[in-house]
N, C-alpha and C positions, 0 to 999 in steps of 0.2 A: 452351486457352491459345494454341495455334498459330493458331487462327482469329482471336483478338484481335490477335496480332502481325501477321498478314497484313493485317488491316483497317487497323491503325495505320501500316503501312508500314515498321516497324522490321525485320521479317523480310526484306523486299525489300532494304533497305540492307545487311543482313548477308550476303545472298546475293551482292550485287554485290561486297562486300569480299572474300568468299571467292573469287569468280571472278578478281578482280584479283590475289589472292595466288597463285592457280594459274598465271595468265599470267606473273607475275614469276618463277616458278620454272622457266619454260621455258628450255631451254638456249640460250645466246647467247654463244658464244666470241668473243673480240676479233678484229676483222678478218673478220667473217662476211659472209653474203649481204646483211644489212641495210646494211652499209657500202658494198657494191658498188652497191646501188640508189641510195644517196645520191650516190656519186661519179659514177655514170652520169647522174643528173639534173643535177649541177653541170657536168659536161662538155658536156651538151647545151645548157645555158643559155649557157655560155661560147662555144660554136660559133655560137649565134644572135646573141650580142652582137658577135662578130667579123664576122659577115656584115653587121650593121647599120652598124657603124663603118666597115667597108671601103666600103660603099655611100655613106655620108655623105662619106667622103674623096674618092671619085670625083666626086660631085656638087659638092663644094667646089672641086675642082681645075678643073672646067669653069667654074663661076661666078667663080672667081678671075681667070681670063684675061679674062672680060668686064668685071669690075670694074676690073681693072688698065688695060684699054684706055680705059674711061670716065674713070678718074682722070687719065690723061694728056690726054684731050681737054678736060676741064673746067678744067685748070690754066691754060691760056692765056686762057680766058674770064674767070677771076678775076684773074689777074695784070695784065691790060690795065687793069682798073679800079683795082686796088690800087696800081699804080705812081704814080698821081697823088698819093697821100698820102705816098709815100716821097719823091717829087721835091720837094714843098712842105714836107716835114718838119712835118706838122700832126697827128700821131697822139696827142700828149700834150696834157693840159689844164694851164692855168696855175693851177688851184686847188690848195691845199695838200693837201686830201683829196678828190679827185674821186670821185664816186659811180660804182662799176663794176658793170656788169651782166655776169654770166658765163653763157655758153651752153655746155652740155655736150652734145657730139655722141656718143651711145652707140648701141648696137645694140638691135634688137627681140628677137633670139633669142640663146640661150646656146650652150654647147658650143663656145666659140671661145677658150678659154684665158683668160689674165689681161687681155685687152684692156680690159674695162670696169672691173675692179677696180683696175687700174693708174691709169686716168683718175680714178677717185673718190679714191684714196689721194693722188694728186698734187694734186687739188683741196683736200683736207683740209690740206695743208701750205702752202697759199698764205697769206701774211700778211694779217691782218684779214679772213679769209674770212667771219667771222660777220657782218660789216657789209654783205656783198655780196648783191645779189639774183641769183637763179639761174633760168635757163630750161632745161628739159630737153627733149632730143629723143631718143626711143628708150625702149622699155619697161624695159630693164635699168637705165637711169639712174634711173627712177622707183622701182624696187624697191630699188636699192642706195644711194640718197642718204640714206635714213633710217638706214642702218647706220653712216654716218660722222657722224651728228648734225647734218645740214644740211637736214633736211626742212622746217623752218620758213622757210627762206630762199627756197623755190621760189615764183616768181611765175606761171609758165606751164609747162605740160607738153604735149608733142605726141608722138603715136605715128604711125609710118609707115602701119600698117595695109595692107590689100591685099597682093597677091602681087608686084606689080611695084615698081620704084623710084619715088619721088616725082618729079613733073615740075616744070618751072620755075614753073608757075602755083601749085602747092601751096607751093613755097618762097617765092613772092611773098606769099601769104596769111600765112605765118608771119612774114616780114619786116615786113609792115604791122602786125601785132599787137605785135611786139617794139618797133617804132619808137614806139608809143604809150606805152611805159613811161618812167619818169623816170630818166635816167642821163646820165653825162658820157662814159664810155668803155664800149663793148661789146667784151667779150673772149670769143672762142670757143676752147674747149679741145677738141682732137680728137686722134686717133691718126694721125700722118702716116706714110704708107706709104714705107718705105725699100727693102726687099727682101722676098723670099718668107719670110725667117726673121727679119726685123727691122722693127719699127715703133716710133715714138717719140712720146710725149705732147708736143704742141706747142700754142702759143696764138697767136692773131692779135688785134690791137687795132684796133677800128673806131671812129673818133671820131664822136660824136653831133653833130647840127646845132648844139646849144648850144656845143659845143667849137669847131666851125668858125666860129662867129660871134664868138668872143673876139677882142679887138683884135690880139693878136700873130699869130693865124692868119689873120685877115681881111686883114692887110697882105700876107701871102704869097700869098693868093688873088687879090689885085688885079692880079696878072700876067695873069689870064685875063679876057676880056670876057664879062660875064654880062648877058643880055637880060632875064631874069626877076627877080623880087624875090628877093634872096639867101636869105631865110628859107625860102621855098617851094622854091627850087631846091636848097638844101642838104638839106632833108628828103627830097626825091625822090632826090637823089644818095645819101643815107645808106641809104634803103630798098633802092635798087639795089645798093649796096655789100654790105648784109647778104644780099641774095638770092644774089649771086654767091659770097659767102663760104660760105653754107650749102650751095650746090650743090657747091662745091669740097671742103669738109670732109666732106660726106656720102660722096662717092665715095672720098676718101682713107681714111675709116673703113671703108667697104665692102670695099675692097681689103685693108686690114689684117685685117678680120674673116675674110674667106675664106681668106687665107693662114694665119692663126692656127688656124682650124677645120680646115684641111687638115692642119696639123702635129699638132694635138691628136688628130684621128681616126686619123692614122697611128700615133701613139704608143699610142693605145687598142687599135688592131688588133694591134700587136706584143705588147702586154701580154696580150691575150686569147689570142694564139697560144702564148705562154710558159705561161700558166695551163693551157691545154688539154694541152700537153705534160707538165706536172707531174702533172695529174690522170690522164692516160693511164698514166704510169709507176706511180703509186700504185695505180691500179685493177688493173694487171697483177700487181703484187706481192701485193695482197690476194687476187686470184683464184687465184694459185698457192698461197698459204697455205690457202685454202679447199679446193682440190683435194687438196693434200697431206694435210690433216687428214681429209678424207673417205676417202681411200685407206687411211690408217692405221686408221681406225675399221673399215673393211670387212675389212681383213686381220686385225685383232685379233679381230673377231667371228667370222671364219671359223676362226681358230685355236682359239677357245674351243669352237665347235661340234664341231670335230674331236676336241678333247680329251675332250669329254663322250661322243662315240661310242666312243672308244677305252676 
C-alpha cells in the first residue's frame, strides 16, 4: 500500500503538508526577529532612495542654472521677431471660426512634478479643443495626451532624443513640417518660467500666412516695403516665427522642468529621511522587546532548572 502511494505521489503530498504543519507550529511571537529583518531591509531601501533623490536634486540644481541662463538668452531672440505682429496687431483672423493648430511643449523625462500634467489639463479645458489639431513636442506629451482623450487630434509628434538640447537647425526642421499643415492660427502652449518655485501655463498665438494675406492684415503690412512676392515672404516669415517661438518655449519649459525636478527631489529626499527615522525608532523598539523576551525566557528557564535540582 505504501509503495502504491509513493508511486502515485499522494504520499509525497501528505509529507509536504505535514512539514508545513510543523513549520507553522514553530514559535513566532509578535515583534520578533522576522520583523527586524523586514525593517532592516526597508530601512536600507529607504537609504538608497534617499541617496538617489539627493543626487538627482544636485544634478537638477546644476542644470537649472544652465537652463535659466539659456532661457534669458533666447528671450530677446524671440521677442525681436514677435514684436512685429504686436506692432501691426495682426495676430487674429477675420474668420468666424478660424482653424487653430495647438503645439504642446512638454518634456522628455518625468520626475519633475506636475509640469506636464498641468499643461495637459489646461489644454483639456480650452473651448472647442475637440476641433483643434495638435502637434506634440516631448515624450511625456505623447504618453499623456491619450489620458485626456485628445489622442485622435494629434497631427505630428516630435521627441528631442539625444543627450543635449536641440539646436536651431532641428527647430527649423520642425517649423518647416508644422508650416505645411492647414491652419489659420498656430498656438503654442508651454510652461513659462517665473521663479525657482513658480511656473505658469502660457500660450502664444502665431498667425499663419493665410491670416497675414487677409485684406485687413494686408493693409496693416503695407506700411513695410516688401521686395519679394508676399505669399512666399509671409511663409518664410511664418516659419522663422515658429522657429524662434519653439526655441524660446523650449528653454522656458526646460528651466521650469529643472526647477520643478529640483523641488520634487528635495521633497522626496526629506520624505525618505523622515521614513528612515521612523523605521529606526520602530526597529529599536522591536529589538528591545526581543532582547527583553529572550532575557525573561533565560531567567525563567534557569529558575526551573534550579527548582528541579532543589
